[in-house]
NUROZA-423645 format. One record per residue (C-alpha): residue number from 1; residue in three letters; chain; y, z, x. Coordinates in Angstrom, 2 decimals, always signed. Layout:
N
   drenlum   lotor   lumfi         Y         Z         X
       NUM     ALA       A         Y         Z         X
...
***
This chain:
177
   drenlum   lotor   lumfi         Y         Z         X
         1     MET       A    +77.22    +73.02    +79.42
         2     THR       A    +80.70    +74.48    +79.70
         3     LYS       A    +83.41    +71.91    +79.13
         4     ARG       A    +86.57    +72.24    +81.19
         5     GLU       A    +89.24    +69.70    +81.77
         6     ASN       A    +90.56    +70.56    +85.23
         7     MET       A    +89.65    +68.67    +88.39
         8     THR       A    +89.51    +71.19    +91.24
         9     ALA       A    +90.42    +70.61    +94.88
        10     ASN       A    +86.76    +71.08    +95.83
        11     GLU       A    +85.71    +68.39    +93.35
        12     VAL       A    +88.39    +66.02    +94.64
        13     LEU       A    +87.26    +66.56    +98.23
        14     ALA       A    +83.57    +66.20    +97.35
        15     LEU       A    +84.28    +62.81    +95.76
        16     TYR       A    +86.62    +61.75    +98.57
        17     HIS       A    +84.01    +62.60   +101.24
        18     LEU       A    +81.25    +60.89    +99.24
        19     PHE       A    +83.30    +57.70    +99.19
        20     GLU       A    +84.09    +58.05   +102.91
        21     GLU       A    +80.41    +58.54   +103.76
        22     GLN       A    +79.65    +55.26   +101.98
        23     GLY       A    +82.40    +53.40   +103.86
        24     ILE       A    +84.70    +53.18   +100.84
        25     SER       A    +88.38    +53.85   +101.47
        26     VAL       A    +90.35    +55.36    +98.61
        27     TRP       A    +93.94    +56.52    +98.35
        28     ILE       A    +94.83    +59.54    +96.24
        29     ASP       A    +97.48    +58.70    +93.64
        30     GLY       A    +99.06    +60.59    +90.72
        31     GLY       A    +99.38    +64.36    +90.59
        32     TRP       A    +96.79    +65.04    +93.28
        33     GLY       A    +98.64    +62.52    +95.45
        34     VAL       A   +101.82    +64.56    +95.02
        35     ASP       A   +100.02    +67.77    +95.91
        36     ALA       A    +98.39    +66.10    +98.93
        37     LEU       A   +101.83    +65.07   +100.20
        38     LEU       A   +103.09    +68.61    +99.61
        39     GLY       A   +100.07    +69.98   +101.48
        40     LYS       A    +99.14    +72.40    +98.70
        41     GLN       A    +98.15    +72.47    +95.07
        42     THR       A   +101.17    +73.20    +92.86
        43     ARG       A    +99.62    +72.73    +89.40
        44     GLU       A    +96.34    +72.09    +87.62
        45     HIS       A    +95.10    +68.52    +87.31
        46     ALA       A    +92.99    +67.15    +84.47
        47     ASP       A    +92.13    +64.03    +86.43
        48     LEU       A    +92.04    +62.35    +89.80
        49     ASP       A    +93.86    +59.04    +90.26
        50     ILE       A    +92.59    +56.83    +93.06
        51     ALA       A    +93.36    +53.38    +94.42
        52     VAL       A    +90.45    +51.31    +95.72
        53     HIS       A    +90.20    +47.81    +97.13
        54     ARG       A    +88.53    +45.26    +94.88
        55     LYS       A    +85.75    +44.62    +97.42
        56     ASP       A    +84.65    +48.26    +97.11
        57     ASN       A    +85.07    +48.70    +93.36
        58     ASP       A    +81.49    +47.97    +92.27
        59     ARG       A    +79.99    +50.38    +94.83
        60     LEU       A    +82.59    +53.03    +93.98
        61     ARG       A    +81.84    +52.73    +90.28
        62     GLN       A    +78.10    +53.10    +90.93
        63     LEU       A    +78.67    +56.22    +93.05
        64     ILE       A    +80.83    +57.75    +90.33
        65     GLU       A    +78.20    +56.95    +87.70
        66     ASN       A    +75.55    +58.57    +89.93
        67     CYS       A    +77.70    +61.74    +89.85
        68     GLY       A    +77.46    +61.86    +86.04
        69     TYR       A    +80.65    +60.03    +85.05
        70     LYS       A    +80.70    +57.38    +82.33
        71     ALA       A    +83.25    +54.70    +81.52
        72     GLU       A    +85.70    +55.82    +78.86
        73     LYS       A    +86.68    +53.20    +76.32
        74     ARG       A    +90.46    +52.99    +76.12
        75     MET       A    +92.94    +50.44    +74.83
        76     ASP       A    +94.48    +50.02    +78.28
        77     SER       A    +91.18    +49.67    +80.19
        78     SER       A    +90.60    +46.54    +82.23
        79     GLU       A    +88.51    +45.45    +85.22
        80     PHE       A    +91.23    +46.76    +87.52
        81     MET       A    +92.31    +49.91    +85.68
        82     TYR       A    +89.76    +52.15    +84.02
        83     VAL       A    +88.77    +55.77    +83.49
        84     MET       A    +85.43    +57.43    +84.20
        85     ARG       A    +84.83    +60.77    +82.44
        86     HIS       A    +82.28    +63.47    +83.21
        87     ALA       A    +80.47    +65.33    +80.44
        88     TYR       A    +82.27    +68.48    +81.66
        89     GLY       A    +85.61    +66.84    +80.84
        90     GLN       A    +87.08    +65.83    +84.19
        91     SER       A    +88.12    +62.23    +84.63
        92     ILE       A    +88.83    +59.77    +87.41
        93     ASP       A    +91.43    +57.03    +86.87
        94     ILE       A    +90.51    +54.07    +89.06
        95     HIS       A    +93.22    +51.61    +90.08
        96     VAL       A    +91.80    +48.48    +91.72
        97     PHE       A    +93.91    +46.22    +93.95
        98     GLU       A    +93.50    +43.34    +96.36
        99     TYR       A    +95.78    +41.94    +99.05
       100     ASP       A    +95.56    +38.56   +100.73
       101     GLU       A    +95.67    +38.19   +104.53
       102     ASN       A    +99.50    +38.31   +104.40
       103     GLY       A    +99.64    +41.62   +102.53
       104     LYS       A   +100.54    +40.02    +99.19
       105     ASN       A    +98.96    +41.57    +96.11
       106     THR       A    +96.56    +39.07    +94.55
       107     TYR       A    +94.65    +41.20    +92.03
       108     GLY       A    +94.91    +44.30    +89.92
       109     ILE       A    +97.41    +47.09    +90.28
       110     GLU       A   +100.37    +45.87    +92.31
       111     TYR       A   +100.57    +48.47    +95.04
       112     PRO       A   +103.45    +47.26    +97.21
       113     PHE       A   +102.57    +46.49   +100.81
       114     GLY       A   +103.05    +49.71   +102.78
       115     SER       A   +102.45    +52.01    +99.82
       116     LEU       A    +98.89    +52.81   +100.93
       117     THR       A    +99.93    +54.44   +104.20
       118     GLY       A   +100.42    +58.05   +103.14
       119     LYS       A    +98.57    +60.99   +104.64
       120     GLY       A    +98.35    +64.34   +102.95
       121     LYS       A    +96.21    +67.45   +102.75
       122     ILE       A    +94.11    +68.87    +99.96
       123     ALA       A    +92.77    +72.37   +100.64
       124     GLY       A    +93.65    +71.84   +104.30
       125     GLN       A    +91.73    +68.57   +104.68
       126     GLU       A    +93.53    +65.32   +105.46
       127     VAL       A    +93.28    +62.54   +102.87
       128     ASN       A    +94.71    +59.07   +102.42
       129     CYS       A    +97.30    +58.95    +99.67
       130     ILE       A   +100.22    +56.94    +98.38
       131     GLU       A   +103.22    +57.07   +100.72
       132     SER       A   +105.86    +59.51    +99.46
       133     SER       A   +108.71    +57.10    +98.63
       134     PHE       A   +106.36    +54.80    +96.70
       135     LEU       A   +104.74    +57.70    +94.84
       136     PHE       A   +108.24    +58.87    +93.90
       137     GLN       A   +109.00    +55.38    +92.52
       138     PHE       A   +105.72    +55.31    +90.60
       139     LYS       A   +106.29    +58.79    +89.12
       140     THR       A   +109.82    +57.90    +87.94
       141     GLY       A   +108.86    +54.55    +86.41
       142     TYR       A   +107.99    +55.81    +82.93
       143     GLU       A   +108.93    +58.40    +80.29
       144     PRO       A   +108.13    +61.73    +81.97
       145     LYS       A   +105.86    +64.44    +80.64
       146     GLU       A   +106.30    +68.05    +81.75
       147     LYS       A   +103.81    +67.57    +84.61
       148     ASP       A   +105.73    +64.49    +85.81
       149     ILE       A   +108.99    +66.44    +85.87
       150     HIS       A   +107.24    +69.09    +87.96
       151     ASP       A   +105.86    +66.45    +90.36
       152     VAL       A   +109.15    +64.57    +90.75
       153     ARG       A   +111.13    +67.75    +91.37
       154     ALA       A   +108.59    +68.80    +94.01
       155     LEU       A   +108.77    +65.40    +95.74
       156     CYS       A   +112.58    +65.52    +95.71
       157     GLU       A   +112.64    +68.98    +97.22
       158     LYS       A   +110.07    +68.17    +99.93
       159     PHE       A   +111.32    +64.71   +100.91
       160     SER       A   +115.05    +64.99   +100.04
       161     PHE       A   +114.93    +62.27    +97.39
       162     GLU       A   +117.79    +62.26    +94.92
       163     LEU       A   +116.68    +63.88    +91.67
       164     PRO       A   +117.11    +61.51    +88.71
       165     SER       A   +119.19    +63.12    +85.97
       166     GLU       A   +116.40    +62.94    +83.39
       167     TYR       A   +114.32    +65.22    +85.63
       168     ALA       A   +116.95    +67.95    +85.95
       169     ILE       A   +115.92    +71.18    +84.25
       170     LYS       A   +118.45    +73.87    +83.53
       171     ASN       A   +117.68    +77.28    +84.99
       172     ASN       A   +114.58    +76.03    +86.78
       173     PRO       A   +112.94    +79.02    +88.51
       174     HIS       A   +110.40    +76.87    +90.38
       175     LYS       A   +110.62    +76.29    +94.11
       176     PHE       A   +108.10    +74.11    +95.92
       177     GLU       A   +108.18    +75.47    +99.45
***
């Protein structure tokens, strides 16, 4: 077995379509969510971040286990935020949420109402994802790593968001057209 850490677009789409076929809606978050909004892959991704409604979480977890993923024990794991890792190295970060009938978050990750309305494309196929302004807020809400700086700059360029000063890079040769 060859271990590799990257989650490819084909793997993302295979999982996304598997969930769809089983009637489970997911929203792409994180780095793949950024690339979906941009309509193209701009960097490699070690994982796939997804948001799923609490009512679908048990079935989603079973499907992921059936694909060879196992729960990873981490200090920050909980019933509503956990990581499943494949023996090959790829991982899926699952973010579970629940809204009441008025759109108020009542469980898990507090995705603001309206944040789960994004549409993007991965390898030319439309996917549900986090809406751009919310994903920008999420990506700028913590100490950035190099990949986060890349993602935030790409979102700013595509959607005309103001670039926070801590994300400015001198002599940046990258353009995200």
